[in-house]
C-alpha positions as CSV (number, residue, x, y, z in Angstrom):
1,X,72.6,-1.9,-70.8
2,X,69.9,-3.4,-73.0
3,X,71.0,-4.5,-76.5
4,X,69.2,-5.7,-79.5
5,X,71.0,-7.4,-82.5
6,X,74.3,-6.3,-80.9
7,X,73.2,-2.6,-80.7
8,X,72.6,-0.6,-77.6
9,X,69.0,0.5,-77.1
10,X,69.5,4.1,-75.9
11,X,67.3,6.4,-78.1
12,X,64.0,7.7,-76.6
13,X,61.2,9.0,-78.8
14,X,58.0,10.8,-77.8
15,X,55.1,8.6,-76.7
16,X,57.1,5.3,-76.8
17,X,57.9,3.6,-73.6
18,X,60.9,1.6,-74.9
19,X,64.2,2.7,-76.4
20,X,65.4,2.2,-80.0
21,X,68.7,1.1,-81.3
22,X,70.6,3.5,-83.6
23,X,69.4,1.6,-86.7
24,X,65.8,1.7,-85.5
25,X,66.2,5.4,-84.6
26,X,67.4,6.2,-88.1
27,X,64.5,4.3,-89.6
28,X,62.1,6.1,-87.2
29,X,63.4,9.5,-88.2
30,X,63.2,8.8,-91.9
31,X,59.7,7.5,-91.7
32,X,58.5,10.3,-89.5
33,X,60.0,12.8,-91.9
34,X,57.5,11.5,-94.5
35,X,54.5,12.4,-92.2
36,X,55.9,15.4,-90.4
37,X,53.6,17.8,-92.3
38,X,50.5,15.7,-91.6
39,X,51.6,15.4,-87.9
40,X,51.9,19.2,-87.7
41,X,48.4,19.5,-89.2
42,X,47.1,17.0,-86.6
43,X,48.6,19.2,-83.8
44,X,47.0,22.3,-85.4
45,X,43.6,20.7,-85.7
46,X,43.9,19.3,-82.2
47,X,44.3,22.8,-80.9
48,X,41.4,24.1,-83.0
49,X,39.2,21.4,-81.5
50,X,40.2,22.3,-78.0
51,X,39.4,26.0,-78.8
52,X,36.0,24.9,-80.1
53,X,35.4,23.1,-76.8
54,X,36.6,25.9,-74.6
55,X,34.8,28.8,-76.4
56,X,32.0,27.4,-78.5
57,X,30.1,30.7,-78.4
58,X,32.9,32.5,-80.2
59,X,32.4,30.3,-83.2
60,X,28.7,31.1,-83.4
61,X,29.4,34.7,-84.3
62,X,29.4,35.2,-88.1
63,X,33.1,35.5,-89.1
64,X,32.5,37.5,-92.3
65,X,35.1,35.6,-94.3
66,X,32.7,34.8,-97.1
67,X,29.6,37.0,-96.9
68,X,26.6,35.4,-98.6
69,X,28.3,32.0,-99.1
70,X,25.9,29.1,-99.2
71,X,26.2,25.3,-99.1
72,X,23.8,22.8,-100.6
73,X,23.4,19.4,-99.0
74,X,21.3,16.4,-100.1
75,X,19.8,13.5,-98.1
76,X,19.6,9.8,-98.9
77,X,16.8,10.4,-101.4
78,X,18.9,13.2,-103.1
79,X,16.6,16.0,-101.9
80,X,18.6,19.2,-101.6
81,X,18.7,21.7,-98.8
82,X,20.3,25.2,-98.9
83,X,22.3,26.5,-96.0
84,X,23.9,29.8,-95.3
85,X,27.5,29.7,-94.0
86,X,27.8,31.4,-90.6
87,X,31.4,30.6,-89.6
88,X,34.3,28.2,-90.2
89,X,35.1,25.7,-87.4
90,X,37.9,23.7,-88.8
91,X,40.1,23.6,-91.9
92,X,41.2,20.1,-92.9
93,X,43.4,18.9,-95.7
94,X,40.6,18.1,-98.2
95,X,37.6,19.7,-96.5
96,X,36.4,22.4,-94.1
97,X,33.9,22.1,-91.3
98,X,31.3,24.9,-91.3
99,X,28.6,26.2,-89.0
100,X,25.6,26.9,-91.1
101,X,22.0,28.1,-90.7
102,X,18.7,28.1,-92.4
103,X,15.2,29.5,-91.7
104,X,12.4,26.9,-91.3
105,X,8.8,27.2,-90.3
106,X,9.8,26.6,-86.7
107,X,12.6,29.2,-86.7
108,X,16.3,29.0,-87.1
109,X,18.0,25.7,-87.6
110,X,21.8,25.3,-87.3
111,X,24.1,22.6,-88.7
112,X,27.7,21.6,-88.7
113,X,28.5,20.7,-92.3
114,X,31.6,19.3,-93.8
115,X,32.3,20.7,-97.2
116,X,34.8,18.7,-99.4
117,X,36.9,19.8,-102.3
118,X,35.1,19.0,-105.5
119,X,37.8,16.5,-106.6
120,X,37.8,14.6,-103.3
121,X,36.6,11.0,-103.6
122,X,33.7,11.5,-101.2
123,X,32.5,14.5,-103.1
124,X,32.5,12.6,-106.4
125,X,30.4,9.8,-104.9
126,X,28.1,11.7,-102.5
127,X,28.2,15.4,-103.3
128,X,30.6,18.0,-101.8
129,X,28.8,18.6,-98.5
130,X,27.4,16.5,-95.7
131,X,25.5,17.4,-92.6
132,X,27.2,16.1,-89.4
133,X,24.7,17.3,-86.8
134,X,21.9,19.8,-86.4
135,X,20.2,21.8,-83.6
136,X,18.4,25.0,-82.7
137,X,21.1,26.4,-80.4
138,X,24.3,27.2,-82.3
139,X,26.6,27.1,-79.2
140,X,25.4,23.6,-78.3
141,X,25.8,22.5,-81.9
142,X,29.4,23.6,-81.9
143,X,30.1,22.1,-78.5
144,X,28.5,18.8,-79.5
145,X,30.6,18.7,-82.6
146,X,33.8,19.4,-80.7
147,X,33.0,16.7,-78.1
148,X,32.8,14.1,-80.9
149,X,35.6,15.5,-83.2
150,X,38.2,13.0,-81.8
151,X,37.2,10.6,-84.7
152,X,38.7,13.2,-87.1
153,X,41.9,13.2,-85.2
154,X,42.0,9.4,-84.9
155,X,41.4,9.0,-88.6
156,X,44.3,11.4,-89.4
157,X,46.5,9.5,-87.0
158,X,45.6,6.2,-88.6
159,X,46.4,7.5,-92.1
160,X,49.8,8.8,-90.9
161,X,50.7,5.5,-89.3
162,X,49.8,3.7,-92.6
163,X,52.1,6.0,-94.6
164,X,55.0,5.6,-92.2
165,X,54.5,1.9,-92.1
166,X,54.9,1.7,-95.9
167,X,58.2,3.6,-95.7
168,X,59.6,1.4,-92.9
169,X,58.7,-1.9,-94.6
170,X,60.1,-0.8,-98.0
171,X,63.4,0.7,-96.8
172,X,64.1,-0.9,-93.4
173,X,62.7,-4.4,-93.4
174,X,65.8,-5.7,-91.7
175,X,65.7,-3.1,-88.9
176,X,63.0,-4.5,-86.7
177,X,60.2,-2.6,-88.5
178,X,57.5,-3.6,-86.0
179,X,59.2,-1.7,-83.2
180,X,59.7,1.4,-85.4
181,X,56.1,1.3,-86.5
182,X,54.9,0.9,-82.9
183,X,57.0,3.9,-81.9
184,X,55.4,6.1,-84.6
185,X,51.9,4.7,-83.8
186,X,52.3,5.5,-80.1
187,X,53.5,9.0,-80.8
188,X,50.4,9.7,-83.0
189,X,48.1,8.1,-80.4
190,X,49.6,10.2,-77.7
191,X,48.8,13.4,-79.5
192,X,45.1,12.3,-80.0
193,X,44.8,11.0,-76.4
194,X,46.1,14.2,-74.9
195,X,43.6,16.1,-76.9
196,X,40.7,13.8,-75.9
197,X,41.7,14.2,-72.2
198,X,41.8,17.9,-72.4
199,X,38.5,18.2,-74.3
200,X,36.7,15.9,-71.8
201,X,38.1,18.0,-68.9
202,X,36.9,21.2,-70.5
203,X,33.4,19.7,-71.0
204,X,33.3,18.5,-67.4
205,X,34.4,21.9,-66.1
206,X,31.6,23.6,-68.2
207,X,29.0,21.1,-66.9
208,X,30.1,21.7,-63.3
209,X,30.0,25.5,-63.8
210,X,26.5,25.2,-65.3
211,X,25.3,23.1,-62.4
212,X,26.7,25.5,-59.9
213,X,25.1,28.4,-61.6
214,X,21.7,26.7,-61.7
215,X,22.1,25.8,-58.0
216,X,22.8,29.4,-57.1
217,X,19.8,30.6,-59.1
218,X,17.6,28.0,-57.3
219,X,18.9,29.1,-53.9
220,X,18.2,32.7,-54.7
221,X,14.7,31.9,-55.8
222,X,14.0,29.9,-52.6
223,X,15.4,32.7,-50.5
224,X,13.1,35.2,-52.2
């Protein structure tokens, strides 16, 4: 049986291919306890992103949570634009992601906008709202945002690993901290990778369904 520093390596943890000793396992549990709430939030947001990908049309329907709510954004030259909130896509720790709309000379324009709490560092430096992407089809705007939302999950995972790393090095410097940190990092990465794989599969399935639908319509047109 594999041993390290005289201790048997027998403890498995999610996402980590190796096994930890008892001392490493105790360090892992204490460090993970520090980030457990953030990890739960990561799992929740991961599921929300998957839902955005699976049913983007649902999120284009006004949700009625804040009738008449508006958001003001500004560009690099500090020119402002007013948007009406249509629905909420994600609720993050210090911000929320909104589907918004405005009327232009060319018709409706839709945007995914991240609105920050006013005391957030980004809000203090850049204003409390930023446009992530725009388009004239709300379902496609939501779908495109969901397809690229993995960066939000990876950013959260990186922050969690940093917090856990600090605990491990401060309290368990003698308990092979690199392996404990690797175990926590792998668990966070696994959660993000699983979400990315499922999201990409849903996107592929939707594209195939769309292609099949177009093929049937073309065949019917040729038959007529």
